[in-house]
C-alpha positions as a Markdown table, in Angstrom:
| # | Residue | x | y | z |
|---|---|---|---|---|
| 1 | Unk | 52.0 | -31.0 | -138.2 |
| 2 | Unk | 51.4 | -28.5 | -135.5 |
| 3 | Unk | 51.7 | -25.7 | -138.1 |
| 4 | Unk | 49.3 | -27.2 | -140.3 |
| 5 | Unk | 46.7 | -27.4 | -137.6 |
| 6 | Unk | 47.2 | -23.9 | -136.6 |
| 7 | Unk | 46.8 | -22.8 | -140.1 |
| 8 | Unk | 43.7 | -25.0 | -140.5 |
| 9 | Unk | 42.1 | -23.5 | -137.4 |
| 10 | Unk | 43.0 | -19.8 | -138.6 |
| 11 | Unk | 41.5 | -20.3 | -142.0 |
| 12 | Unk | 38.4 | -22.0 | -140.4 |
| 13 | Unk | 37.9 | -19.0 | -138.1 |
| 14 | Unk | 38.3 | -16.5 | -141.0 |
| 15 | Unk | 35.7 | -18.5 | -142.9 |
| 16 | Unk | 33.0 | -18.4 | -140.1 |
| 17 | Unk | 33.7 | -14.8 | -139.1 |
| 18 | Unk | 30.9 | -13.6 | -141.1 |
| 19 | Unk | 28.5 | -15.9 | -139.4 |
| 20 | Unk | 29.6 | -15.0 | -135.9 |
| 21 | Unk | 29.1 | -11.3 | -135.9 |
| 22 | Unk | 27.3 | -9.6 | -132.7 |
| 23 | Unk | 23.9 | -8.0 | -133.5 |
| 24 | Unk | 25.3 | -4.6 | -134.3 |
| 25 | Unk | 26.1 | -4.1 | -138.0 |
| 26 | Unk | 29.3 | -2.4 | -139.1 |
| 27 | Unk | 28.2 | 0.7 | -141.0 |
| 28 | Unk | 29.6 | 4.0 | -142.0 |
| 29 | Unk | 26.6 | 6.4 | -142.1 |
| 30 | Unk | 26.6 | 10.1 | -141.5 |
| 31 | Unk | 25.3 | 11.1 | -138.2 |
| 32 | Unk | 24.4 | 14.5 | -136.8 |
| 33 | Unk | 24.6 | 14.6 | -132.9 |
| 34 | Unk | 22.7 | 17.4 | -131.1 |
| 35 | Unk | 22.1 | 18.3 | -127.4 |
| 36 | Unk | 19.3 | 20.0 | -126.0 |
| 37 | Unk | 20.3 | 21.3 | -122.6 |
| 38 | Unk | 17.8 | 21.4 | -119.7 |
| 39 | Unk | 17.7 | 24.9 | -118.2 |
| 40 | Unk | 15.4 | 25.1 | -115.2 |
| 41 | Unk | 13.5 | 28.3 | -115.1 |
| 42 | Unk | 13.0 | 28.8 | -111.6 |
| 43 | Unk | 14.3 | 32.3 | -111.0 |
| 44 | Unk | 14.7 | 35.5 | -112.8 |
| 45 | Unk | 18.5 | 34.9 | -113.6 |
| 46 | Unk | 17.8 | 31.5 | -114.9 |
| 47 | Unk | 14.9 | 32.8 | -117.1 |
| 48 | Unk | 17.2 | 35.5 | -118.5 |
| 49 | Unk | 19.9 | 33.0 | -119.1 |
| 50 | Unk | 17.4 | 30.6 | -120.9 |
| 51 | Unk | 16.2 | 33.5 | -123.2 |
| 52 | Unk | 19.8 | 34.2 | -124.2 |
| 53 | Unk | 20.8 | 30.6 | -124.4 |
| 54 | Unk | 17.6 | 29.6 | -126.5 |
| 55 | Unk | 19.0 | 30.9 | -129.8 |
| 56 | Unk | 22.3 | 29.1 | -129.4 |
| 57 | Unk | 20.7 | 25.8 | -128.9 |
| 58 | Unk | 20.9 | 25.1 | -132.5 |
| 59 | Unk | 24.8 | 25.4 | -132.5 |
| 60 | Unk | 25.1 | 22.5 | -130.1 |
| 61 | Unk | 25.6 | 19.8 | -132.7 |
| 62 | Unk | 28.4 | 17.8 | -134.2 |
| 63 | Unk | 28.7 | 15.8 | -137.2 |
| 64 | Unk | 30.3 | 12.2 | -137.2 |
| 65 | Unk | 29.8 | 8.8 | -138.5 |
| 66 | Unk | 28.4 | 5.4 | -137.3 |
| 67 | Unk | 30.6 | 2.7 | -136.4 |
| 68 | Unk | 27.9 | 0.2 | -135.8 |
| 69 | Unk | 24.2 | 0.0 | -135.3 |
| 70 | Unk | 21.7 | -2.1 | -133.8 |
| 71 | Unk | 18.0 | -1.9 | -132.9 |
| 72 | Unk | 18.9 | -0.9 | -129.5 |
| 73 | Unk | 21.8 | 1.5 | -130.0 |
| 74 | Unk | 24.8 | 2.6 | -132.0 |
| 75 | Unk | 28.3 | 3.6 | -131.6 |
| 76 | Unk | 29.5 | 6.5 | -133.6 |
| 77 | Unk | 32.8 | 8.7 | -134.1 |
| 78 | Unk | 33.2 | 12.3 | -133.6 |
| 79 | Unk | 36.0 | 14.8 | -133.3 |
| 80 | Unk | 35.0 | 16.1 | -129.9 |
| 81 | Unk | 33.4 | 14.6 | -126.7 |
| 82 | Unk | 32.0 | 17.8 | -125.6 |
| 83 | Unk | 29.4 | 20.3 | -127.1 |
| 84 | Unk | 30.0 | 23.7 | -125.4 |
| 85 | Unk | 30.2 | 22.8 | -121.7 |
| 86 | Unk | 28.2 | 19.5 | -122.1 |
| 87 | Unk | 29.8 | 16.0 | -122.4 |
| 88 | Unk | 28.1 | 13.6 | -124.8 |
| 89 | Unk | 28.6 | 10.9 | -122.2 |
| 90 | Unk | 27.1 | 12.2 | -118.8 |
| 91 | Unk | 24.3 | 11.7 | -116.6 |
| 92 | Unk | 21.1 | 13.1 | -117.9 |
| 93 | Unk | 22.5 | 14.3 | -121.3 |
| 94 | Unk | 20.0 | 13.2 | -124.0 |
| 95 | Unk | 21.5 | 13.1 | -127.5 |
| 96 | Unk | 19.1 | 13.7 | -130.3 |
| 97 | Unk | 20.7 | 11.7 | -133.4 |
| 98 | Unk | 19.8 | 12.3 | -137.0 |
| 99 | Unk | 21.2 | 9.4 | -139.0 |
| 100 | Unk | 21.2 | 9.4 | -142.6 |
| 101 | Unk | 20.1 | 5.7 | -143.9 |
| 102 | Unk | 19.7 | 5.0 | -147.6 |
| 103 | Unk | 16.1 | 5.1 | -147.3 |
| 104 | Unk | 15.7 | 8.2 | -145.5 |
| 105 | Unk | 16.7 | 10.0 | -142.2 |
| 106 | Unk | 16.4 | 8.3 | -138.9 |
| 107 | Unk | 15.5 | 10.5 | -135.8 |
| 108 | Unk | 16.2 | 8.9 | -132.5 |
| 109 | Unk | 16.9 | 10.0 | -128.8 |
| 110 | Unk | 19.8 | 8.3 | -127.1 |
| 111 | Unk | 21.8 | 8.4 | -124.0 |
| 112 | Unk | 25.6 | 8.0 | -124.3 |
| 113 | Unk | 27.0 | 5.1 | -122.3 |
| 114 | Unk | 30.6 | 4.9 | -122.9 |
| 115 | Unk | 33.5 | 6.6 | -124.8 |
| 116 | Unk | 37.1 | 6.1 | -125.9 |
| 117 | Unk | 39.6 | 8.1 | -127.5 |
| 118 | Unk | 40.9 | 6.6 | -130.7 |
| 119 | Unk | 43.7 | 7.4 | -133.1 |
| 120 | Unk | 46.1 | 8.4 | -130.6 |
| 121 | Unk | 48.9 | 8.3 | -132.9 |
| 122 | Unk | 47.4 | 11.0 | -135.1 |
| 123 | Unk | 47.7 | 14.5 | -134.7 |
| 124 | Unk | 43.8 | 14.9 | -134.7 |
| 125 | Unk | 42.0 | 12.9 | -131.9 |
| 126 | Unk | 38.6 | 11.4 | -132.5 |
| 127 | Unk | 36.3 | 9.7 | -129.9 |
| 128 | Unk | 34.2 | 6.7 | -130.3 |
| 129 | Unk | 30.8 | 6.9 | -128.4 |
| 130 | Unk | 28.6 | 4.1 | -127.7 |
| 131 | Unk | 24.9 | 5.2 | -127.1 |
| 132 | Unk | 21.7 | 3.3 | -126.3 |
| 133 | Unk | 18.4 | 4.3 | -127.8 |
| 134 | Unk | 15.8 | 5.6 | -125.4 |
| 135 | Unk | 13.1 | 7.0 | -127.7 |
| 136 | Unk | 12.5 | 5.8 | -131.3 |
| 137 | Unk | 9.2 | 6.6 | -133.1 |
| 138 | Unk | 7.1 | 3.7 | -134.5 |
| 139 | Unk | 8.0 | 5.0 | -138.1 |
| 140 | Unk | 11.7 | 5.1 | -137.2 |
| 141 | Unk | 11.6 | 1.7 | -135.8 |
| 142 | Unk | 10.3 | 0.3 | -139.1 |
| 143 | Unk | 13.0 | 2.2 | -141.1 |
| 144 | Unk | 15.8 | 1.0 | -138.9 |
| 145 | Unk | 14.5 | -2.7 | -139.0 |
| 146 | Unk | 14.3 | -2.5 | -142.8 |
| 147 | Unk | 17.9 | -1.1 | -143.0 |
| 148 | Unk | 19.2 | -3.8 | -140.7 |
| 149 | Unk | 17.4 | -6.5 | -142.6 |
| 150 | Unk | 18.7 | -5.3 | -145.8 |
| 151 | Unk | 22.5 | -5.1 | -144.2 |
| 152 | Unk | 22.0 | -8.6 | -143.0 |
| 153 | Unk | 21.0 | -9.8 | -146.4 |
| 154 | Unk | 23.8 | -8.2 | -148.1 |
| 155 | Unk | 26.5 | -9.3 | -145.6 |
| 156 | Unk | 25.2 | -12.8 | -146.0 |
| 157 | Unk | 25.4 | -12.7 | -149.8 |
| 158 | Unk | 29.2 | -11.4 | -149.5 |
| 159 | Unk | 30.4 | -14.6 | -147.6 |
| 160 | Unk | 32.4 | -16.4 | -150.0 |
| 161 | Unk | 32.8 | -20.2 | -150.3 |
| 162 | Unk | 35.4 | -21.8 | -147.9 |
| 163 | Unk | 38.8 | -22.2 | -149.6 |
| 164 | Unk | 41.2 | -23.9 | -147.4 |
| 165 | Unk | 44.2 | -23.6 | -149.8 |
| 166 | Unk | 46.3 | -26.0 | -147.9 |
| 167 | Unk | 49.1 | -27.9 | -149.3 |
| 168 | Unk | 49.4 | -31.2 | -147.3 |
| 169 | Unk | 51.9 | -32.8 | -149.6 |
| 170 | Unk | 54.8 | -30.9 | -148.0 |
| 171 | Unk | 56.4 | -32.8 | -145.0 |
């Protein structure tokens, strides 16, 4: 009887899992992560470094894919946690994100909050980065809200009827 109860609870949990998701939506969208480093121009040496470094700013970017997204932030997977000498998750590092949504490109600024290395058993390591949005234009807020609403509707339509499949005739 105990096994039947466990099976019943397990199947119930599987059936309601689609309704009990967090506010972030699982997604796999291409994302371009860029960093614009702050170079203070207070001395002649820093001015020279800033002039030499300015053309290389465009090279400080990496491609990845989103893991999940919400109206407040996202998590994404990239092959490296560093761009040049800059970490994606560090104090004062602002990430400029370009996310390819089906309806268009979303441009936001974010701050990395956490990261963890994933795929430890593979020869190629990847990093899951969690970031919080700090700047989103009004146009991009609308685009993001429309995307999240469309994902919510499609996910709700994919939830199937509950089928328990229990055979209670066996002893």
